[in-house]
C-alpha positions as CSV (number, residue, x, y, z in Angstrom):
1,M,93.9,113.3,129.3
2,I,97.2,112.6,127.9
3,A,98.5,116.1,128.4
4,R,97.5,116.1,132.0
5,W,99.3,112.8,132.5
6,V,102.5,114.2,130.9
7,V,102.7,117.3,132.7
8,G,101.5,115.7,136.0
9,G,104.1,112.8,135.6
10,M,106.9,115.2,134.9
11,F,106.2,117.1,138.0
12,L,106.0,113.9,140.1
13,F,109.2,112.7,138.7
14,A,110.9,116.0,139.3
15,C,109.9,116.2,142.8
16,Y,111.1,112.9,144.0
17,H,114.8,113.8,144.3
18,K,114.0,117.1,145.8
19,I,111.9,115.6,148.5
20,V,114.6,112.9,149.5
21,E,117.6,115.4,149.3
22,P,116.4,118.9,150.4
23,A,119.8,119.9,151.3
24,H,121.1,119.1,147.8
25,F,118.2,121.1,146.3
26,A,118.8,124.1,148.7
27,K,122.3,124.2,147.2
28,I,121.0,124.2,143.5
29,I,118.5,127.1,144.5
30,Y,121.5,128.9,146.1
31,G,123.3,128.5,142.7
32,Y,120.7,130.6,140.8
33,Y,121.7,133.6,142.8
34,L,118.2,135.1,142.6
35,F,116.8,134.6,146.2
36,P,117.7,136.0,149.6
37,D,119.7,133.5,151.6
38,V,117.0,133.3,154.3
39,S,114.3,132.2,151.8
40,I,116.4,129.4,150.2
41,N,115.6,126.6,152.8
42,L,112.0,127.4,152.9
43,I,111.8,127.2,149.1
44,A,113.8,124.0,149.2
45,I,111.1,122.5,151.5
46,I,108.0,123.8,150.1
47,L,108.5,123.6,146.4
48,P,108.8,119.9,146.0
49,F,105.6,119.2,147.9
50,L,103.9,121.8,145.9
51,E,105.0,119.9,142.8
52,L,104.1,116.6,144.3
53,F,100.4,117.7,145.2
54,A,99.8,119.5,142.0
55,G,101.1,116.7,140.0
56,V,98.9,114.1,141.6
57,A,96.0,116.4,141.3
58,L,96.6,116.8,137.7
59,I,97.1,113.1,136.9
60,L,93.9,112.1,139.0
61,G,92.0,114.9,137.6
62,I,91.2,116.4,140.9
63,Y,90.3,120.0,140.0
64,P,92.6,119.8,137.0
65,R,92.4,123.6,136.2
66,S,93.5,124.6,139.7
67,A,96.3,122.0,139.6
68,V,97.5,123.4,136.1
69,L,97.4,127.0,137.2
70,I,99.6,126.1,140.2
71,I,101.8,124.1,137.7
72,N,101.9,126.9,135.1
73,A,102.9,129.4,137.8
74,M,105.9,127.4,138.8
75,L,106.7,126.8,135.1
76,L,106.6,130.5,134.5
77,A,108.7,131.1,137.5
78,F,111.4,128.4,136.3
79,I,111.2,130.1,132.7
80,V,112.2,133.3,134.1
81,A,114.8,132.0,136.5
82,I,116.4,130.1,133.8
83,A,116.3,133.0,131.4
84,I,117.9,135.3,133.7
85,N,120.8,133.0,134.2
86,L,121.0,132.2,130.5
87,I,121.3,136.1,129.9
88,R,123.9,136.2,132.7
89,G,125.8,133.4,130.8
90,H,125.7,131.3,134.0
91,E,125.8,127.5,133.5
92,F,124.1,125.6,136.3
93,D,122.1,122.5,137.4
94,C,118.4,123.4,137.3
95,G,117.6,120.9,139.9
96,C,114.7,119.6,137.8
97,F,115.6,116.0,137.4
98,S,119.2,115.6,138.8
99,F,119.9,112.7,141.1
100,G,123.2,113.5,142.5
101,T,126.2,115.9,142.3
102,T,126.6,115.4,138.5
103,G,123.8,117.5,137.5
104,G,121.5,117.3,134.6
105,T,122.3,116.5,131.1
106,F,120.5,119.2,129.3
107,S,121.7,122.6,128.2
108,V,120.2,125.8,129.6
109,V,118.5,126.4,126.3
110,Q,117.2,122.8,126.2
111,L,115.7,123.3,129.7
112,L,114.2,126.7,128.7
113,A,112.6,124.9,125.6
114,R,111.2,122.1,127.6
115,D,109.7,124.4,130.2
116,I,108.1,126.6,127.6
117,V,106.5,123.5,125.8
118,C,105.2,122.3,129.2
119,F,103.8,125.8,129.9
120,F,101.9,125.7,126.6
121,L,100.7,122.1,127.3
122,G,99.4,123.5,130.7
123,L,97.7,126.2,128.8
124,Q,96.0,123.6,126.6
125,I,94.8,121.7,129.7
126,L,93.6,125.0,131.3
127,F,91.5,126.1,128.3
128,F,90.3,122.6,127.3
129,D,86.4,123.1,127.3
130,N,85.1,119.7,126.7
131,S,84.2,116.9,129.3
132,R,87.5,115.7,130.9
133,K,88.0,111.8,130.8
134,W,89.2,110.1,133.8
135,C,88.7,113.1,136.2
136,V,87.7,112.4,139.9
137,R,86.6,116.1,140.4
138,Q,86.1,118.5,137.5
139,S,86.2,122.1,137.7
140,G,83.9,124.5,135.6
141,S,84.4,125.7,132.2
142,I,86.7,128.7,132.0
143,L,85.7,129.8,128.6
144,G,82.0,129.5,129.7
145,N,82.6,131.6,132.7
146,L,84.4,134.2,130.7
147,S,81.6,134.6,128.0
148,S,78.8,134.7,130.7
149,N,80.2,137.8,132.4
């Protein structure tokens, strides 16, 4: 339950400024130099709402496995994008928690480490097989489904 709340809360916190300032977030996405120009505005509009809905679902326990799958897919994409820019030697604002033009206070390596830790927390949530506390709607057992096939 605590892992669900930590990961879900982090995504709720991260999506706020992206929803409020989509143009600023689009500039940050452009700074990654990974996406075609025509897709940047679409990503800047859709991604924060995906973070919002998955974060709320994870905190409330509405199909927590589905929510954490979405979150881990986003985390994996973030890890790859940050790693590519780290290899390039490119310093940038990741757009995760920044509230303005000054950017975040984390180094690229710290951002990568934070996302990897959250990814493994997400795996713990995904493969947790006991009864989940404080869930509105639980999803089935992943390990039970794998062993019955």
